[in-house]
NUKOLMAR-7012 format. One record per residue: x, z, y of N, C-alpha, C, CB in turn; residue in three letters. Coordinates in steps of 0.001 Angstrom, whole numbers, plus 500000, padded with zeros to 6 digits. Glycine has a CB too. Example, Ala and Ser with C-alpha at 12.3 -4.5 7.8 and 13.67 -1.06 7.14 Angstrom:
// NUKOLMAR-7012
513190507800494310512300507800495500513200507800496700511308509046495527ALA 512850507080497750513670507140498940512900507870500030514084505725499402SER 
END
This chain:
// NUKOLMAR-7012
079098305668954660079723306192953450080461307501953750080694305153952852ILE 081231307533954838082019308730955144081125309938955387082904308485956363SER 080032309740956113079094310831956368078461311312955065078004310385957356SER 078003310368954247077373310725952981078302311489952059076883309490952287GLY 079584311114952031080548311793951173080838313212951647081834311001951111LEU 080842313432952954081050314790953469079987315733952933081036314797955007SER 078734315323953040077630316154952543077671316256951024076274315582952996TRP 078054315181950354078142315206948890079152316244948420078524313822948352PHE 080365316233948990081399317176948552081005318614948891082753316832949203PHE 080321318815950005079856320159950336078824320639949314079258320188951755TRP 077871319784948990076836320155948019077438320430946643075782319048947915LEU 078375319596946211079013319790944906079817321096944908079935318581944557VAL 080515321366946009081317322591946087080452323841946049082157322588947353ALA 079214323747946514078309324898946517077430324954945270077434324862947752THR 077612324001944377076853323972943118077830323722941964075731322863943154HIS 078530324757941496079550324605940459079045323954939167080122325943940136PRO 077789324205938818077256323603937585077171322094937700075874324174937262SER 076860321603938893076821320155939127078226319577939019076210319834940519VAL 079190320262939607080582319797939526081039319716938071081515320734940324GLU 080700320714937271081096320732935856080508319550935099080655322042935194SER 079252319231935372078601318109934698079218316777935109077105318106935002LYS 079570316657936386080215315424936854081570315258936175080383315439938398ILE 082361316339936110083684316274935491083583315940934007084425317597935680LEU 082608316522933337082422316234931912082071314767931699081324317132931318GLU 081221314231932555080846312820932448082049311917932706079715312489933435GLU 082872312282933674084072311494933969085005311488932758084806312056935216ILE 085216312646932142086117312740930992085619311902929816086272314198930563ARG 084315311865929641083747311135928506083747309629928711082340311602928248LYS 083632309186929943083400307764930199084571307008930809082243307623931087ASN 085505307719931430086617307030932079087933307413931422086656307354933580LEU 088630306457930832089923306759930210090956307148931249090421305564929406PRO 091776308138930900092811308596931821093985307638931816093276310008931456ALA 094609307501932980095813306696933105096949307598933566095601305510934090ARG 098109307035933799099263307817934200098953308634935446100463306910934446GLU 099321309919935406099086310791936561097660311267936672099459310084937817GLY 096883311139935586095482311572935542094568310710936402095377313010935987ASN 095045309553936864094174308641937594093329307867936610094988307682938484TRP 092131307509937028091165306902936131091068305396936342089807307541936321LYS 090551304722935310090265303293935424088951303150936185090189302597934006ASN 089038302751937443087856302740938307087272301345938457088202303296939674LEU 087145300629937345086490299331937388084999299492937586086770298545936116GLY 084357298450938079082916298512938356082141298824937080082420297183938969VAL 082557298229935957081847298467934691081966299926934270082398297551933580GLU 083159300497934420083361301902934055082555302826934965084854302266934123SER 082590302538936257081875303368937233080371303355936969082161302881938663ILE 079843302228936517078396302101936293077899303004935172078044300659935973SER 078802303515934347078399304402933250078210305850933708079433304351932136ARG 078545306145934944078483307524935431077090307828935996079569307768936509LEU 076161308044935090074759308251935464074563309532936271073887308292934218THR 075167310623935817074955311901936516075565311870937909075553313065935710TYR 076721311230938045077334311105939371076446310286940299078729310459939265LEU 075866309202939764074944308384940553073768309237941030074436307173939724HIS 073250310073940130072117310936940475072513311955941540071590311659939224ALA 073716312519941422074166313521942392074353312910943782075477314162941923ALA 074890311695943833075057311009945111073690310681945714075896309720944933ILE 072766310215944890071415309902945375070730311141945934070566309301944249SER 070919312263945248070305313511945699070909313961947031070480314610944636GLU 072215313763947198072865314100948466072341313206949589074398313963948344ALA 072148311925949291071636310991950298070174311272950638071785309550949807LEU 069430311805949666068037312179949938067988313311950958067315312600948633ARG 068821314330950761068818315498951634069533315243952959069461316666950927LEU 070565314408952927071363314145954123071610312642954274072706314909954059TYR 070574311887954626070740310440954802071693310152955958069374309759955054PRO 072657309251955785073621308958956861072957308534958172074568307868956411PRO 071865307798958080071080307444959270069798308272959203070766305877959339ILE 069693309353959994068582310295959829067267309865960456068965311595960395PRO 067308308868961347066084308439962013066112306929962198065914309155963376ILE 064961306292962068064854304833962200063640304505963060064744304142960799GLU 063532303256963460062351302845964203061918301445963782062621302891965713HIS 060651301190963934060061299878963664059195299497964861059220299885962332LYS 058978298211965015058125297731966097057063296806965511058962296997967191CYS 055805297058965848054700296261965311054633294893965992053365297008965488ALA 054659293841965201054535292491965756053106292211966201054977291446964728LEU 052140292848965496050737292676965861049994293974965580050093291489965083LYS 048794294078966116047987295284965912047674295459964433046680295217966732SER 047675296704963978047466296959962555047045298412962369048754296646961733ASP 046592298731961154046238300101960824047184300598959734044753300204960368MET 047781301768959956048680302366958981047877302911957801049524303485959631LEU 048519303094956638047824303679955475047204305036955784048791303823954309PRO 047744305737956786047214307051957160045906306944957935048237307809957990SER 045551305703958359044343305504959151044599305419960638043386306601958887GLY 045855305562961050046205305493962470046303304033962926047541306231962737HIS 045654303731964031045674302384964591046856302237965546044345302074965320TRP 047585301134965418048702300865966319048504299496966965050061300929965561ILE 048874299392968211048785298131968932050068297322968770048500298383970414ASN 049992296040969063051181295201968981052251295703969949050829293730969283SER 053502295520969551054675295959970331054818297474970410054595295402971730ASN 054078298187969578054228299640969527055474299994968723052969300308968909THR 056316300846969261057505301299968532057180302591967787058708301511969501MET 057515302614966511057248303772965669058574304358965205056355303391964456ILE 058783305634965486059966306344965012059597307151963767060546307272966124LEU 060477307123962776060239307961961601061561308588961171059607307133960434TYR 061457309790960639062633310580960280062899310493958787062452312044960701SER 064003309846958427064420309789957023064802311184956541065608308806956838LEU 065392311964957441065799313336957113064590314170956705066517313992958311TYR 063508314047957465062300314817957175061612314318955910061333314751958353THR 061559312992955745060905312429954563061601312872953275060885310899954648MET 062921313009953321063666313440952142063443314889951784065114313209952351GLY 062820315635952686062572317056952474061079317391952474063280317867953543ARG 060239316373952386058794316581952443058259316995951063058082315296952938ALA 057570318125951026057047318643949760056030317692949144056413320013949972GLU 055207317046949983054197316147949444054802314894948820053229315755950531GLU 056061314621949126056741313456948551057608313850947355057604312765949616ILE 058348314972947485059342315335946473058999316589945683060664315523947124TRP 057910317252946002057515318420945233057998319733945824058022318294943845GLY 057666320820945162057949322159945677059443322442945787057302323196944791GLU 060247321773944975061692322018945001062413321007945892062265321965943581ASP 061716320471946884062244319400947723063503319787948490061196318960948690CYS 063690321072948776064848321503949549066053321826948673064488322707950379LEU 065884321743947373066964322085946449067747320828946030066394322800945203LYS 069027321032945797069918319963945341069861319907943821071387320191945838PHE 069070318958943282068840318875941838069045317425941389067399319380941465ILE 070249317047941007070492315671940547069618315264939363071942315511940167PRO 069210316242938561068415315929937371067085315264937689068163317180936590GLU 066587315390938918065307314770939269065407313248939200064861315211940678ARG 066643312715939198066860311272939178067096310726937773068031310922940057TRP 067119311610936769067487311196935411066282311303934485068654312056934872ILE 066030310238933739064890310197932814065206310972931537064520308737932472SER 064186311177930710064372311871929436065291311080928511063020312110928755LYS 065357309766928719066224308916927908067658308903928416065683307506927875GLN 067909309553929552069260309641930076069629308592931103070201309563928974GLY 068672307747931484068941306728932487068481307157933870068270305431932104GLY 068808306336934871068392306622936237066929306219936424069299305885937253ILE 066146307126936986064746306844937281064674305969938532063934308164937474ILE 063907304905938451063740304044939618062804304725940609063190302647939209HIS 063321305003941799062524305587942871062237304481943888063264306810943542ILE 060967304205944196060651303141945168061380303350946489059142303080945418PRO 061823302260947091062591302351948331061777302938949477063105300984948721SER 060451302855949408059625303437950461059493304952950296058241302788950463TYR 059983305482949170060031306930948963061446307442949231059582307297947520LYS 062420306820948605063831307126948865064347306065949830064687307158947526PHE 064343306390951109064490305363952133065857305408952827063392305511953163ILE 066840306037952180068174306137952772068798304773953030069081306947951872ALA 068388303764952243068915302412952429067858301471953008069432301861951099PHE 066889302054953719065780301303954283064905300742953155066302300164955192ASN 063944299887953471063005299425952452062498298030952771061832300393952327ALA 061934297389951729061343296066951914062374295026952340060232296135952942GLY 061971294081953189062896293027953625064055293547954457062152291994954414PRO 063974294794954903065046295398955692065977296253954833064456296244956810ARG 065861296177953523066726296972952653068190296614952878066349296763951178SER 069041297615952818070470297426953067071093296534951993071191298786953114CYS 071724295457952418072367294533951481073597295163950839072756293237952195LEU 074142296184951474075349296825950952075084298047950091076228297216952080GLY 073836298221949643073485299411948862074353299558947615072020299357948462LYS 074461298521946812075199298621945553076685298875945786075014297350944734ASP 077272298163946750078695298367947010078941299744947608079232297281947945ILE 077969300269948362078110301615948916078143302654947801076963301921949895SER 077240302522946831077240303426945682078565303338944939076072303102944733TYR 079050302120944722080298301931943990081468302593944709080577300442943796THR 081558302386946013082652302976946780082578304497946786082636302452948208GLU 081364305039946925081209306492946922081585307076945566079770306880947283MET 081220306402944495081587306874943159083098306844942967080903306022942082LYS 083740305772943435085195305669943277085918306796943999085692304322943796MET 085485307091945225086096308181945985085817309518945310085574308194947434VAL 084573309730944881084198310993944244085000311224942965082696311009943934ALA 085142310192942139085907310317940893087376310608941197085780309027940044VAL 087947309878942147089357310056942490089649311474942967089767309057943561SER 088748312036943776088953313388944299088645314452943255088090313613945532ILE 087461314401942668087026315479941787087826315560940491085574315309941464LEU 088287314429939984089044314461938726090478314940938925089054313081938089SER 090962314939940160092333315346940432092450316641941226093031314262941165ASN 091390316992941970091470318157942840090208319010942730091691317722944289TYR 090413320292942938089275321213943046089087321531944519089499322529942201HIS 087888321303945025087597321492946445086980322872946655086646320378946972VAL 087710323752947371087233325102947673086798325150949136088340326172947381HIS 085624325631949393085162325757950772085821326952951445083634325893950821LEU 086211326795952706086731327908953497085551328787953907087524327396954756VAL 085677330080953645084566331002953919084357331191955417084824332362953254GLU 083100331485955773082769331837957143082425330669958051083885332569957727GLY 082550329455957571082240328309958423080739328044958452082989327060957937GLN 080283327479959535078874327136959695078719325639959453078345327537961116ILE 077907325303958483077655323898958164076306323497958751077686323655956619ILE 076321322570959670075080322097960275075266320653960714074661322992961476SER 074175319879960741074279318480961159074392318344962672073077317695960663PRO 075083317312963084075174316979964504074025316041964858076556316327964846ARG 073407316267965989072325315399966439072940314104966965071452316100967540VAL 072829313052966166073413311770966545072787310672965698074959311786966377SER 073153309449965966072620308322965198073055308424963749073079306982965800ILE 074291308869963523074817309078962171074872310578961909076237308422961999VAL 074456311001960710074333312430960400075691313018959991073293312649959269LEU 076566313228960966077840313878960710077662315385960670078870313488961772HIS 078678316072960140078707317530960223079182317926961620079636318144959119MET 078496318873962212078770319253963599080189319784963787077770320298964057LYS 080662320582962829081982321203962946082949320704961878081857322714962857HIS 082611319616961225083456319151960130083301320035958906084914319111960562GLY 084110319791957884084037320565956639085435321074956309083461319702955458LEU 085626322394956393086926323003956114087006323348954624087148324278956993LYS 088015322837953970088164323057952532089622323326952179087641321846951742VAL 089827323974951037091149324078950421091121323219949161091530325581950093ARG 092083322355949049092113321407947940093256321774947000092268319947948457VAL 092932322124945753093928322513944764094012321450943676093589323890944154THR 095222320999943377095395319977942355095026320539940993096839319450942348LYS 094256319802940233093757320282938953094818320254937862092575319461938528ARG 095739319286937918096644319064936794097697320141936634097316317750936947SER 098025320845937744098980321938937643098734322928938771100431321412937683PHE 099164324160938535098966325206939532100127325184940521098841326600938859CYS 099848325557941748100945325734942663100764325127944019102129325200942081GLY 100195323936944115100147323288945421098743323350945989100616321834945322GLN 098656323836947198097366323950947861097457323315949246096920325435947960GLU 096444322569949602096416321917950901095184322396951646096421320369950760ILE 095355322792952895094233323262953712093878322148954692094586324603954471TYR 092652321665954607092289320510955413090944320715956086092260319255954559VAL 090723319947957127089393319807957707088954318380957439089379320143959252ILE 087861318215956713087369316875956445086545316448957651086525316820955120VAL 087105315588958464086443315244959702085316314252959504087433314696960670THR 085439313437958463084469312367958302084343312053956848084863311119959096ASP 084532312917955983084997312783954642085287311369954303084026313336953702CYS 086462311209954350087115310031953890086719308759954529086921309913952528VAL 087060308259955299087091306909955759088156306316954913087357306763957304ARG 088195306183953897088705306453952613089749307553952694089266305206952002LEU 089237308703952742089966309933952764090721310162954031090877309978951648LEU 090008310039955135090599310353956439090421311845956639089933309520957617HIS 091513312605956472091447314057956656092516314490957630091610314800955311VAL 092273315621958275093253316190959188093977317320958482092583316690960493THR 095257317165958249096023318180957533096466319267958505097246317549956824PHE 096119320511958188096484321635959034097806322233958558095369322704959033ILE 097917322453957283099171322974956755099252322661955278099296324493957000ARG 100452322647954745100679322390953328101383323610952764101518321078953095ASN 100746324284951832101261325550951328101689325382949889100210326667951452VAL 102890325783949572103343325812948194103426327265947752104715325093948032GLU 102698327562946659102612328935946193103667329155945105101181329255945662VAL 
END
């Protein structure tokens, strides 16, 4: 979740139109409470279709687990026509599959949440063997639904209260590891939306282990 949220906030910060649509959806569907905090019940969160699409799109481009492996119990032939022997280990890249033109089309490298939304306004069901961030078949992640819920709750809490500004000049790249973290973290300036004046400069080390951030300085303007 923490890795996925880091990439999500970076993508949203670099796509202002997506951020605007998410904020509009939050305003329409979640009643405000004292201090501009929202009612983050599961039923309320489930109404945030565009946010769900934006998170899915972030997970497609930056799956938290970028590579997986399977082992053949017996000899078999893959749909591609390749023959594999029993006990053969097969590695496949979720990161590459999420960016494959033959799977996602010519705009596969672009962050487009709308690809997940039907003409009727609902979420399009994408087969797990195509969108494989949560694995597929009998190995599908049992925590998929709760992961989406937690990511939505964090996203709503942050975006509805703060504007996330990226620090210029930083290099954003993935770290080669089992989990797809950002190599240098994500440096941002966070400005409270409800009033002008307070700015916090932070490095998001893991975006939120429910908001585990390293505070560098607190500036009052």
